[in-house]
N, CA, C and O atoms as a printed pandas DataFrame, in Angstrom:
     atom_number atom_name residue_name chain_id  residue_number  x_coord  y_coord  z_coord
0              1         N          MET        A               1   81.515  143.669   90.044
1              2        CA          MET        A               1   82.567  142.896   90.648
2              3         C          MET        A               1   82.072  142.169   91.887
3              4         O          MET        A               1   82.608  141.128   92.266
4              5         N          SER        A               2   81.069  142.715   92.497
5              6        CA          SER        A               2   80.619  142.110   93.741
6              7         C          SER        A               2   79.950  140.753   93.502
7              8         O          SER        A               2   79.942  139.903   94.391
8              9         N          ASP        A               3   79.385  140.546   92.294
9             10        CA          ASP        A               3   78.716  139.279   92.035
10            11         C          ASP        A               3   79.700  138.112   91.884
11            12         O          ASP        A               3   79.297  136.954   91.996
12            13         N          VAL        A               4   80.986  138.399   91.632
13            14        CA          VAL        A               4   81.976  137.343   91.508
14            15         C          VAL        A               4   82.230  136.679   92.861
15            16         O          VAL        A               4   82.462  135.474   92.948
16            17         N          PHE        A               5   82.181  137.482   93.890
17            18        CA          PHE        A               5   82.505  136.983   95.217
18            19         C          PHE        A               5   81.269  136.551   96.009
19            20         O          PHE        A               5   81.391  136.066   97.134
20            21         N          ASP        A               6   80.119  136.720   95.445
21            22        CA          ASP        A               6   78.897  136.302   96.150
22            23         C          ASP        A               6   78.812  134.786   96.155
23            24         O          ASP        A               6   79.128  134.129   95.163
24            25         N          LYS        A               7   78.386  134.247   97.273
25            26        CA          LYS        A               7   78.229  132.810   97.373
26            27         C          LYS        A               7   76.831  132.448   96.897
27            28         O          LYS        A               7   75.835  132.946   97.422
28            29         N          THR        A               8   76.771  131.599   95.923
29            30        CA          THR        A               8   75.490  131.157   95.371
30            31         C          THR        A               8   75.164  129.795   95.953
31            32         O          THR        A               8   76.031  129.163   96.557
32            33         N          PRO        A               9   73.938  129.329   95.787
33            34        CA          PRO        A               9   73.593  128.007   96.306
34            35         C          PRO        A               9   74.432  126.900   95.639
35            36         O          PRO        A               9   74.762  125.902   96.280
36            37         N          GLU        A              10   74.776  127.079   94.352
37            38        CA          GLU        A              10   75.606  126.073   93.694
38            39         C          GLU        A              10   76.994  126.007   94.333
39            40         O          GLU        A              10   77.593  124.940   94.465
40            41         N          TYR        A              11   77.478  127.172   94.718
41            42        CA          TYR        A              11   78.789  127.222   95.360
42            43         C          TYR        A              11   78.748  126.481   96.678
43            44         O          TYR        A              11   79.672  125.733   96.998
44            45         N          GLU        A              12   77.696  126.676   97.443
45            46        CA          GLU        A              12   77.565  126.023   98.736
46            47         C          GLU        A              12   77.530  124.501   98.576
47            48         O          GLU        A              12   78.105  123.784   99.395
48            49         N          GLU        A              13   76.857  123.997   97.523
49            50        CA          GLU        A              13   76.777  122.549   97.301
50            51         C          GLU        A              13   78.164  121.980   96.946
51            52         O          GLU        A              13   78.571  120.947   97.477
52            53         N          VAL        A              14   78.874  122.662   96.052
53            54        CA          VAL        A              14   80.195  122.193   95.635
54            55         C          VAL        A              14   81.164  122.260   96.800
55            56         O          VAL        A              14   81.970  121.348   96.983
56            57         N          ALA        A              15   81.104  123.307   97.579
57            58        CA          ALA        A              15   82.006  123.470   98.713
58            59         C          ALA        A              15   81.773  122.387   99.743
59            60         O          ALA        A              15   82.719  121.956  100.403
60            61         N          ALA        A              16   80.538  121.937   99.899
61            62        CA          ALA        A              16   80.247  120.887  100.870
62            63         C          ALA        A              16   80.826  119.542  100.414
63            64         O          ALA        A              16   81.177  118.704  101.245
64            65         N          GLU        A              17   80.927  119.337   99.093
65            66        CA          GLU        A              17   81.448  118.074   98.575
66            67         C          GLU        A              17   82.978  118.006   98.575
67            68         O          GLU        A              17   83.545  116.914   98.577
68            69         N          VAL        A              18   83.640  119.144   98.572
69            70        CA          VAL        A              18   85.109  119.183   98.520
70            71         C          VAL        A              18   85.678  118.798   99.873
71            72         O          VAL        A              18   85.326  119.374  100.902
72            73         N          VAL        A              19   86.543  117.835   99.852
73            74        CA          VAL        A              19   87.190  117.378  101.083
74            75         C          VAL        A              19   88.600  117.963  101.102
75            76         O          VAL        A              19   89.348  117.794  100.140
76            77         N          PRO        A              20   88.966  118.637  102.166
77            78        CA          PRO        A              20   90.322  119.197  102.214
78            79         C          PRO        A              20   91.365  118.068  102.196
79            80         O          PRO        A              20   91.212  117.039  102.854
80            81         N          VAL        A              21   92.406  118.300  101.433
81            82        CA          VAL        A              21   93.486  117.319  101.310
82            83         C          VAL        A              21   94.652  117.789  102.152
83            84         O          VAL        A              21   95.030  118.960  102.119
84            85         N          GLU        A              22   95.223  116.852  102.914
85            86        CA          GLU        A              22   96.382  117.204  103.722
86            87         C          GLU        A              22   97.623  117.220  102.841
87            88         O          GLU        A              22   97.756  116.425  101.911
88            89         N          ALA        A              23   98.506  118.118  103.145
89            90        CA          ALA        A              23   99.766  118.192  102.395
90            91         C          ALA        A              23  100.589  116.955  102.730
91            92         O          ALA        A              23  100.609  116.511  103.878
92            93         N          PRO        A              24  101.280  116.389  101.714
93            94        CA          PRO        A              24  102.094  115.210  102.009
94            95         C          PRO        A              24  103.242  115.578  102.948
95            96         O          PRO        A              24  103.797  116.675  102.895
96            97         N          ALA        A              25  103.564  114.639  103.790
97            98        CA          ALA        A              25  104.641  114.871  104.747
98            99         C          ALA        A              25  105.967  114.971  104.008
99           100         O          ALA        A              25  106.228  114.226  103.063
100          101         N          ALA        A              26  106.785  115.889  104.449
101          102        CA          ALA        A              26  108.103  116.056  103.820
102          103         C          ALA        A              26  108.941  114.804  104.097
103          104         O          ALA        A              26  108.954  114.305  105.222
104          105         N          PRO        A              27  109.641  114.294  103.071
105          106        CA          PRO        A              27  110.452  113.096  103.301
106          107         C          PRO        A              27  111.573  113.415  104.290
107          108         O          PRO        A              27  112.259  114.430  104.175
108          109         N          SER        A              28  111.733  112.542  105.239
109          110        CA          SER        A              28  112.766  112.777  106.239
110          111         C          SER        A              28  114.121  112.382  105.655
111          112         O          SER        A              28  114.249  111.374  104.960
112          113         N          LYS        A              29  115.114  113.193  105.953
113          114        CA          LYS        A              29  116.466  112.905  105.457
114          115         C          LYS        A              29  117.053  111.776  106.281
115          116         O          LYS        A              29  116.993  111.796  107.510
116          117         N          PRO        A              30  117.618  110.797  105.602
117          118        CA          PRO        A              30  118.232  109.716  106.366
118          119         C          PRO        A              30  119.426  110.236  107.157
119          120         O          PRO        A              30  120.182  111.093  106.699
120          121         N          LYS        A              31  119.567  109.694  108.342
121          122        CA          LYS        A              31  120.687  110.123  109.194
122          123         C          LYS        A              31  121.995  109.622  108.592
123          124         O          LYS        A              31  122.059  108.513  108.061
124          125         N          GLY        A              32  123.008  110.422  108.677
125          126        CA          GLY        A              32  124.315  110.019  108.178
126          127         C          GLY        A              32  124.519  110.282  106.693
127          128         O          GLY        A              32  125.536  109.879  106.128
128          129         N          ARG        A              33  123.580  110.942  106.065
129          130        CA          ARG        A              33  123.712  111.214  104.626
130          131         C          ARG        A              33  124.900  112.128  104.351
131          132         O          ARG        A              33  125.656  111.913  103.403
132          133         N          ALA        A              34  125.054  113.134  105.180
133          134        CA          ALA        A              34  126.183  114.062  105.004
134          135         C          ALA        A              34  127.505  113.337  105.246
135          136         O          ALA        A              34  128.487  113.572  104.542
136          137         N          LEU        A              35  127.524  112.457  106.240
137          138        CA          LEU        A              35  128.739  111.707  106.531
138          139         C          LEU        A              35  129.114  110.798  105.362
139          140         O          LEU        A              35  130.294  110.654  105.042
140          141         N          LYS        A              36  128.128  110.193  104.732
141          142        CA          LYS        A              36  128.389  109.338  103.569
142          143         C          LYS        A              36  128.973  110.144  102.419
143          144         O          LYS        A              36  129.882  109.684  101.729
144          145         N          ARG        A              37  128.446  111.351  102.214
145          146        CA          ARG        A              37  128.963  112.201  101.139
146          147         C          ARG        A              37  130.402  112.620  101.417
147          148         O          ARG        A              37  131.226  112.658  100.504
148          149         N          VAL        A              38  130.703  112.931  102.665
149          150        CA          VAL        A              38  132.074  113.324  103.033
150          151         C          VAL        A              38  133.018  112.143  102.841
151          152         O          VAL        A              38  134.104  112.293  102.281
152          153         N          LEU        A              39  132.601  110.974  103.307
153          154        CA          LEU        A              39  133.459  109.790  103.158
154          155         C          LEU        A              39  133.649  109.424  101.699
155          156         O          LEU        A              39  134.728  108.982  101.305
156          157         N          LYS        A              40  132.619  109.603  100.897
157          158        CA          LYS        A              40  132.745  109.333   99.462
158          159         C          LYS        A              40  133.746  110.303   98.830
159          160         O          LYS        A              40  134.572  109.897   98.012
160          161         N          GLY        A              41  133.674  111.575   99.205
161          162        CA          GLY        A              41  134.615  112.575   98.690
162          163         C          GLY        A              41  136.045  112.277   99.099
163          164         O          GLY        A              41  136.966  112.422   98.295
164          165         N          VAL        A              42  136.237  111.862  100.343
165          166        CA          VAL        A              42  137.578  111.510  100.818
166          167         C          VAL        A              42  138.092  110.290  100.060
167          168         O          VAL        A              42  139.260  110.237   99.676
168          169         N          GLY        A              43  137.212  109.310   99.848
169          170        CA          GLY        A              43  137.611  108.106   99.111
170          171         C          GLY        A              43  138.019  108.413   97.687
171          172         O          GLY        A              43  139.029  107.902   97.204
172          173         N          VAL        A              44  137.238  109.249   97.006
173          174        CA          VAL        A              44  137.567  109.625   95.625
174          175         C          VAL        A              44  138.887  110.379   95.589
175          176         O          VAL        A              44  139.701  110.156   94.694
176          177         N          THR        A              45  139.109  111.267   96.549
177          178        CA          THR        A              45  140.361  112.017   96.611
178          179         C          THR        A              45  141.553  111.082   96.800
179          180         O          THR        A              45  142.584  111.249   96.147
180          181         N          LEU        A              46  141.418  110.109   97.680
181          182        CA          LEU        A              46  142.512  109.169   97.904
182          183         C          LEU        A              46  142.798  108.330   96.658
183          184         O          LEU        A              46  143.958  108.062   96.345
184          185         N          VAL        A              47  141.758  107.919   95.953
185          186        CA          VAL        A              47  141.958  107.136   94.734
186          187         C          VAL        A              47  142.671  107.971   93.667
187          188         O          VAL        A              47  143.565  107.476   92.980
188          189         N          VAL        A              48  142.271  109.239   93.533
189          190        CA          VAL        A              48  142.917  110.119   92.550
190          191         C          VAL        A              48  144.385  110.335   92.913
191          192         O          VAL        A              48  145.250  110.288   92.039
192          193         N          LEU        A              49  144.671  110.569   94.186
193          194        CA          LEU        A              49  146.059  110.763   94.608
194          195         C          LEU        A              49  146.891  109.503   94.408
195          196         O          LEU        A              49  148.055  109.583   94.016
196          197         N          LEU        A              50  146.306  108.348   94.675
197          198        CA          LEU        A              50  147.010  107.092   94.449
198          199         C          LEU        A              50  147.308  106.892   92.964
199          200         O          LEU        A              50  148.409  106.482   92.598
200          201         N          ALA        A              51  146.323  107.184   92.110
201          202        CA          ALA        A              51  146.536  107.048   90.664
202          203         C          ALA        A              51  147.610  108.021   90.181
203          204         O          ALA        A              51  148.446  107.657   89.354
204          205         N          LEU        A              52  147.594  109.242   90.686
205          206        CA          LEU        A              52  148.613  110.227   90.315
206          207         C          LEU        A              52  150.002  109.782   90.785
207          208         O          LEU        A              52  150.982  109.926   90.055
208          209         N          GLY        A              53  150.082  109.246   91.992
209          210        CA          GLY        A              53  151.361  108.745   92.498
210          211         C          GLY        A              53  151.898  107.595   91.662
211          212         O          GLY        A              53  153.092  107.545   91.368
212          213         N          LEU        A              54  151.024  106.672   91.277
213          214        CA          LEU        A              54  151.452  105.558   90.426
214          215         C          LEU        A              54  151.893  106.034   89.049
215          216         O          LEU        A              54  152.860  105.522   88.487
216          217         N          LEU        A              55  151.177  107.020   88.510
217          218        CA          LEU        A              55  151.551  107.582   87.203
218          219         C          LEU        A              55  152.929  108.222   87.271
219          220         O          LEU        A              55  153.761  107.997   86.393
220          221         N          LEU        A              56  153.177  109.014   88.303
221          222        CA          LEU        A              56  154.480  109.666   88.429
222          223         C          LEU        A              56  155.581  108.657   88.731
223          224         O          LEU        A              56  156.714  108.831   88.281
224          225         N          TYR        A              57  155.273  107.618   89.475
225          226        CA          TYR        A              57  156.284  106.594   89.764
226          227         C          TYR        A              57  156.685  105.869   88.481
227          228         O          TYR        A              57  157.863  105.571   88.284
228          229         N          ASN        A              58  155.728  105.586   87.616
229          230        CA          ASN        A              58  156.025  104.841   86.391
230          231         C          ASN        A              58  156.538  105.723   85.252
231          232         O          ASN        A              58  157.343  105.264   84.441
232          233         N          LEU        A              59  156.092  106.974   85.174
233          234        CA          LEU        A              59  156.479  107.835   84.053
234          235         C          LEU        A              59  157.289  109.062   84.463
235          236         O          LEU        A              59  157.813  109.767   83.601
236          237         N          GLY        A              60  157.398  109.324   85.748
237          238        CA          GLY        A              60  158.108  110.515   86.206
238          239         C          GLY        A              60  159.613  110.350   86.094
239          240         O          GLY        A              60  160.142  109.243   86.195
240          241         N          SER        A              61  160.286  111.458   85.885
241          242        CA          SER        A              61  161.749  111.446   85.821
242          243         C          SER        A              61  162.263  112.758   86.389
243          244         O          SER        A              61  161.494  113.637   86.779
244          245         N          MET        A              62  163.606  112.865   86.424
245          246        CA          MET        A              62  164.170  114.093   86.978
246          247         C          MET        A              62  163.901  115.285   86.049
247          248         O          MET        A              62  163.577  115.133   84.871
248          249         N          TRP        A              63  164.047  116.445   86.624
249          250        CA          TRP        A              63  163.837  117.690   85.891
250          251         C          TRP        A              63  164.868  117.806   84.787
251          252         O          TRP        A              63  165.978  117.289   84.918
252          253         N          VAL        A              64  164.526  118.466   83.722
253          254        CA          VAL        A              64  165.395  118.590   82.551
254          255         C          VAL        A              64  166.688  119.311   82.935
255          256         O          VAL        A              64  166.645  120.369   83.562
256          257         N          PRO        A              65  167.836  118.743   82.563
257          258        CA          PRO        A              65  169.113  119.405   82.867
258          259         C          PRO        A              65  169.208  120.778   82.194
259          260         O          PRO        A              65  168.450  121.095   81.277
260          261         N          SER        A              66  170.148  121.569   82.669
261          262        CA          SER        A              66  170.313  122.932   82.151
262          263         C          SER        A              66  170.809  122.916   80.698
263          264         O          SER        A              66  171.228  121.883   80.174
264          265         N          ALA        A              67  170.749  124.071   80.083
265          266        CA          ALA        A              67  171.174  124.202   78.681
266          267         C          ALA        A              67  172.674  123.923   78.536
267          268         O          ALA        A              67  173.096  123.340   77.538
268          269         N          GLN        A              68  173.482  124.332   79.519
269          270        CA          GLN        A              68  174.926  124.077   79.445
270          271         C          GLN        A              68  175.216  122.571   79.467
271          272         O          GLN        A              68  176.088  122.097   78.739
272          273         N          VAL        A              69  174.498  121.834   80.290
273          274        CA          VAL        A              69  174.691  120.381   80.365
274          275         C          VAL        A              69  174.302  119.745   79.044
275          276         O          VAL        A              69  175.001  118.861   78.551
276          277         N          ARG        A              70  173.205  120.182   78.473
277          278        CA          ARG        A              70  172.761  119.634   77.186
278          279         C          ARG        A              70  173.780  119.919   76.079
279          280         O          ARG        A              70  174.056  119.057   75.245
280          281         N          GLN        A              71  174.339  121.136   76.078
281          282        CA          GLN        A              71  175.332  121.479   75.066
282          283         C          GLN        A              71  176.614  120.654   75.231
283          284         O          GLN        A              71  177.201  120.205   74.247
284          285         N          ALA        A              72  177.036  120.463   76.470
285          286        CA          ALA        A              72  178.243  119.669   76.725
286          287         C          ALA        A              72  178.008  118.218   76.305
287          288         O          ALA        A              72  178.900  117.582   75.743
288          289         N          TYR        A              73  176.832  117.704   76.570
289          290        CA          TYR        A              73  176.529  116.332   76.178
290          291         C          TYR        A              73  176.441  116.223   74.655
291          292         O          TYR        A              73  176.946  115.258   74.082
292          293         N          ALA        A              74  175.814  117.185   73.997
293          294        CA          ALA        A              74  175.705  117.173   72.532
294          295         C          ALA        A              74  177.086  117.243   71.892
295          296         O          ALA        A              74  177.334  116.593   70.876
296          297         N          ALA        A              75  177.981  118.023   72.477
297          298        CA          ALA        A              75  179.351  118.104   71.950
298          299         C          ALA        A              75  180.058  116.761   72.116
299          300         O          ALA        A              75  180.816  116.359   71.234
300          301         N          GLY        A              76  179.828  116.065   73.214
301          302        CA          GLY        A              76  180.427  114.750   73.426
302          303         C          GLY        A              76  179.886  113.721   72.450
303          304         O          GLY        A              76  180.638  112.873   71.970
304          305         N          VAL        A              77  178.593  113.779   72.148
305          306        CA          VAL        A              77  177.991  112.852   71.181
306          307         C          VAL        A              77  178.509  113.159   69.784
307          308         O          VAL        A              77  178.813  112.244   69.019
308          309         N          ALA        A              78  178.612  114.445   69.446
309          310        CA          ALA        A              78  179.099  114.835   68.118
310          311         C          ALA        A              78  180.559  114.429   67.930
311          312         O          ALA        A              78  180.965  114.073   66.825
312          313         N          GLY        A              79  181.344  114.482   68.997
313          314        CA          GLY        A              79  182.753  114.100   68.922
314          315         C          GLY        A              79  182.962  112.593   69.008
315          316         O          GLY        A              79  184.089  112.118   68.869
316          317         N          GLY        A              80  181.894  111.838   69.236
317          318        CA          GLY        A              80  181.990  110.389   69.327
318          319         C          GLY        A              80  182.540  109.895   70.659
319          320         O          GLY        A              80  182.902  108.724   70.775
320          321         N          GLN        A              81  182.610  110.762   71.666
321          322        CA          GLN        A              81  183.153  110.371   72.969
322          323         C          GLN        A              81  182.124  109.633   73.837
323          324         O          GLN        A              81  182.486  108.778   74.646
324          325         N          VAL        A              82  180.854  109.967   73.664
325          326        CA          VAL        A              82  179.793  109.332   74.466
326          327         C          VAL        A              82  178.684  108.846   73.537
327          328         O          VAL        A              82  178.435  109.455   72.496
328          329         N          PRO        A              83  178.018  107.755   73.906
329          330        CA          PRO        A              83  176.931  107.255   73.065
330          331         C          PRO        A              83  175.674  108.111   73.226
331          332         O          PRO        A              83  175.437  108.701   74.280
332          333         N          ALA        A              84  174.890  108.164   72.179
333          334        CA          ALA        A              84  173.610  108.884   72.241
334          335         C          ALA        A              84  172.633  108.071   73.088
335          336         O          ALA        A              84  172.625  106.841   73.037
336          337         N          ILE        A              85  171.836  108.752   73.841
337          338        CA          ILE        A              85  170.867  108.101   74.731
338          339         C          ILE        A              85  169.491  108.186   74.085
339          340         O          ILE        A              85  169.069  109.247   73.626
340          341         N          GLU        A              86  168.797  107.044   74.058
341          342        CA          GLU        A              86  167.432  107.047   73.536
342          343         C          GLU        A              86  166.518  107.676   74.578
343          344         O          GLU        A              86  166.545  107.315   75.754
344          345         N          GLN        A              87  165.727  108.604   74.128
345          346        CA          GLN        A              87  164.794  109.270   75.027
346          347         C          GLN        A              87  163.478  108.498   75.059
347          348         O          GLN        A              87  163.005  108.026   74.025
348          349         N          SER        A              88  162.896  108.371   76.232
349          350        CA          SER        A              88  161.581  107.751   76.385
350          351         C          SER        A              88  160.620  108.804   76.927
351          352         O          SER        A              88  161.038  109.849   77.425
352          353         N          PHE        A              89  159.339  108.512   76.822
353          354        CA          PHE        A              89  158.348  109.454   77.338
354          355         C          PHE        A              89  158.470  109.514   78.857
355          356         O          PHE        A              89  158.496  108.486   79.533
356          357         N          HIS        A              90  158.542  110.714   79.370
357          358        CA          HIS        A              90  158.613  110.882   80.810
358          359         C          HIS        A              90  157.974  112.204   81.204
359          360         O          HIS        A              90  157.820  113.110   80.385
360          361         N          ILE        A              91  157.613  112.291   82.456
361          362        CA          ILE        A              91  157.017  113.504   83.013
362          363         C          ILE        A              91  158.034  114.090   83.985
363          364         O          ILE        A              91  158.290  113.495   85.032
364          365         N          PRO        A              92  158.620  115.244   83.663
365          366        CA          PRO        A              92  159.605  115.839   84.567
366          367         C          PRO        A              92  158.961  116.261   85.887
367          368         O          PRO        A              92  157.908  116.898   85.898
368          369         N          ILE        A              93  159.589  115.910   86.970
369          370        CA          ILE        A              93  159.102  116.265   88.299
370          371         C          ILE        A              93  159.972  117.400   88.826
371          372         O          ILE        A              93  161.165  117.196   89.049
372          373         N          PRO        A              94  159.413  118.584   89.030
373          374        CA          PRO        A              94  160.207  119.702   89.535
374          375         C          PRO        A              94  160.843  119.359   90.885
375          376         O          PRO        A              94  160.201  118.787   91.765
376          377         N          GLY        A              95  162.097  119.717   91.019
377          378        CA          GLY        A              95  162.816  119.460   92.261
378          379         C          GLY        A              95  163.595  118.157   92.249
379          380         O          GLY        A              95  164.483  117.962   93.080
380          381         N          CYS        A              96  163.283  117.274   91.333
381          382        CA          CYS        A              96  164.016  116.006   91.223
382          383         C          CYS        A              96  165.153  116.249   90.234
383          384         O          CYS        A              96  164.928  116.312   89.025
384          385         N          VAL        A              97  166.371  116.385   90.751
385          386        CA          VAL        A              97  167.514  116.710   89.905
386          387         C          VAL        A              97  168.676  115.776   90.197
387          388         O          VAL        A              97  168.760  115.186   91.273
388          389         N          CYS        A              98  169.569  115.651   89.226
389          390        CA          CYS        A              98  170.807  114.908   89.403
390          391         C          CYS        A              98  171.862  115.920   89.840
391          392         O          CYS        A              98  172.040  116.952   89.193
392          393         N          HIS        A              99  172.550  115.633   90.917
393          394        CA          HIS        A              99  173.528  116.579   91.466
394          395         C          HIS        A              99  174.953  116.301   90.995
395          396         O          HIS        A              99  175.907  116.908   91.482
396          397         N          SER        A             100  175.085  115.392   90.057
397          398        CA          SER        A             100  176.418  115.076   89.537
398          399         C          SER        A             100  176.876  116.182   88.580
399          400         O          SER        A             100  176.055  116.724   87.841
400          401         N          PRO        A             101  178.173  116.528   88.578
401          402        CA          PRO        A             101  178.687  117.520   87.632
402          403         C          PRO        A             101  178.916  116.926   86.233
403          404         O          PRO        A             101  179.178  117.664   85.283
404          405         N          ASP        A             102  178.819  115.610   86.107
405          406        CA          ASP        A             102  179.076  114.941   84.833
406          407         C          ASP        A             102  177.858  115.083   83.907
407          408         O          ASP        A             102  176.778  114.597   84.244
408          409         N          PRO        A             103  178.014  115.751   82.729
409          410        CA          PRO        A             103  176.874  115.940   81.821
410          411         C          PRO        A             103  176.314  114.625   81.281
411          412         O          PRO        A             103  175.108  114.507   81.063
412          413         N          VAL        A             104  177.179  113.640   81.066
413          414        CA          VAL        A             104  176.710  112.351   80.545
414          415         C          VAL        A             104  175.805  111.676   81.571
415          416         O          VAL        A             104  174.741  111.161   81.227
416          417         N          LEU        A             105  176.228  111.680   82.818
417          418        CA          LEU        A             105  175.431  111.059   83.872
418          419         C          LEU        A             105  174.100  111.794   84.052
419          420         O          LEU        A             105  173.065  111.161   84.261
420          421         N          GLN        A             106  174.124  113.117   83.972
421          422        CA          GLN        A             106  172.890  113.882   84.093
422          423         C          GLN        A             106  171.923  113.549   82.964
423          424         O          GLN        A             106  170.722  113.408   83.192
424          425         N          MET        A             107  172.445  113.426   81.750
425          426        CA          MET        A             107  171.577  113.107   80.617
426          427         C          MET        A             107  171.049  111.667   80.718
427          428         O          MET        A             107  169.911  111.396   80.335
428          429         N          GLN        A             108  171.865  110.758   81.225
429          430        CA          GLN        A             108  171.383  109.391   81.423
430          431         C          GLN        A             108  170.281  109.356   82.476
431          432         O          GLN        A             108  169.279  108.659   82.312
432          433         N          HIS        A             109  170.464  110.091   83.531
433          434        CA          HIS        A             109  169.456  110.117   84.586
434          435         C          HIS        A             109  168.183  110.838   84.143
435          436         O          HIS        A             109  167.091  110.529   84.620
436          437         N          GLU        A             110  168.328  111.793   83.234
437          438        CA          GLU        A             110  167.157  112.524   82.747
438          439         C          GLU        A             110  166.212  111.608   81.980
439          440         O          GLU        A             110  165.004  111.847   81.957
440          441         N          SER        A             111  166.736  110.585   81.366
441          442        CA          SER        A             111  165.887  109.693   80.577
442          443         C          SER        A             111  165.354  108.514   81.390
443          444         O          SER        A             111  164.580  107.714   80.866
444          445         N          ARG        A             112  165.748  108.390   82.647
445          446        CA          ARG        A             112  165.265  107.299   83.497
446          447         C          ARG        A             112  163.971  107.693   84.195
447          448         O          ARG        A             112  163.722  108.865   84.478
448          449         N          HIS        A             113  163.168  106.689   84.460
449          450        CA          HIS        A             113  161.950  106.911   85.234
450          451         C          HIS        A             113  162.251  106.708   86.719
451          452         O          HIS        A             113  163.239  106.073   87.087
452          453         N          ILE        A             114  161.401  107.246   87.537
453          454        CA          ILE        A             114  161.584  107.141   88.984
454          455         C          ILE        A             114  161.648  105.673   89.410
455          456         O          ILE        A             114  162.417  105.321   90.304
456          457         N          LYS        A             115  160.852  104.826   88.781
457          458        CA          LYS        A             115  160.879  103.399   89.153
458          459         C          LYS        A             115  162.254  102.787   88.891
459          460         O          LYS        A             115  162.652  101.844   89.576
460          461         N          ASP        A             116  162.989  103.318   87.897
461          462        CA          ASP        A             116  164.339  102.821   87.623
462          463         C          ASP        A             116  165.349  103.330   88.645
463          464         O          ASP        A             116  166.356  102.672   88.905
464          465         N          CYS        A             117  165.087  104.487   89.217
465          466        CA          CYS        A             117  165.999  105.080   90.203
466          467         C          CYS        A             117  165.873  104.427   91.564
467          468         O          CYS        A             117  166.808  104.476   92.363
468          469         N          ALA        A             118  164.737  103.820   91.837
469          470        CA          ALA        A             118  164.480  103.278   93.181
470          471         C          ALA        A             118  165.474  102.183   93.552
471          472         O          ALA        A             118  165.726  101.974   94.739
472          473         N          GLY        A             119  166.051  101.473   92.570
473          474        CA          GLY        A             119  167.014  100.416   92.877
474          475         C          GLY        A             119  168.307  100.959   93.450
475          476         O          GLY        A             119  168.907  100.330   94.322
476          477         N          CYS        A             120  168.749  102.122   92.974
477          478        CA          CYS        A             120  170.021  102.696   93.424
478          479         C          CYS        A             120  169.844  103.645   94.608
479          480         O          CYS        A             120  170.689  103.693   95.502
480          481         N          HIS        A             121  168.760  104.388   94.609
481          482        CA          HIS        A             121  168.543  105.402   95.637
482          483         C          HIS        A             121  167.477  104.917   96.607
483          484         O          HIS        A             121  166.322  104.721   96.229
484          485         N          SER        A             122  167.867  104.729   97.841
485          486        CA          SER        A             122  166.886  104.388   98.875
486          487         C          SER        A             122  166.950  105.460   99.944
487          488         O          SER        A             122  168.010  106.028  100.204
488          489         N          ARG        A             123  165.864  105.722  100.532
489          490        CA          ARG        A             123  165.814  106.780  101.547
490          491         C          ARG        A             123  165.828  106.185  102.912
491          492         O          ARG        A             123  165.791  106.913  103.904
């Protein structure tokens, strides 16, 4: 084993020809990189929230009326007292309710989108 570590004349010649190489310098991080990432994240979040708000404004509607209201309205339609309302695609928004005791009005409001309500209800 000792002959492996012995320095021979050939080793000395090769070692003299080898030039030590310096390690490449680590790339410096540009200043403000973290700030750019944070601002990009905030921007993406705002765009997503804006898109969600527009979606709910165009497709959102009041929460589904109770079962008693639906039954009272169905009885009125079956008796021919009130017209049937065409249902459109909507996304119910929890907490958005019609406070009227009239089942017909509640069912009419249930099929409206928030954009349709904005004309009558202003805050």
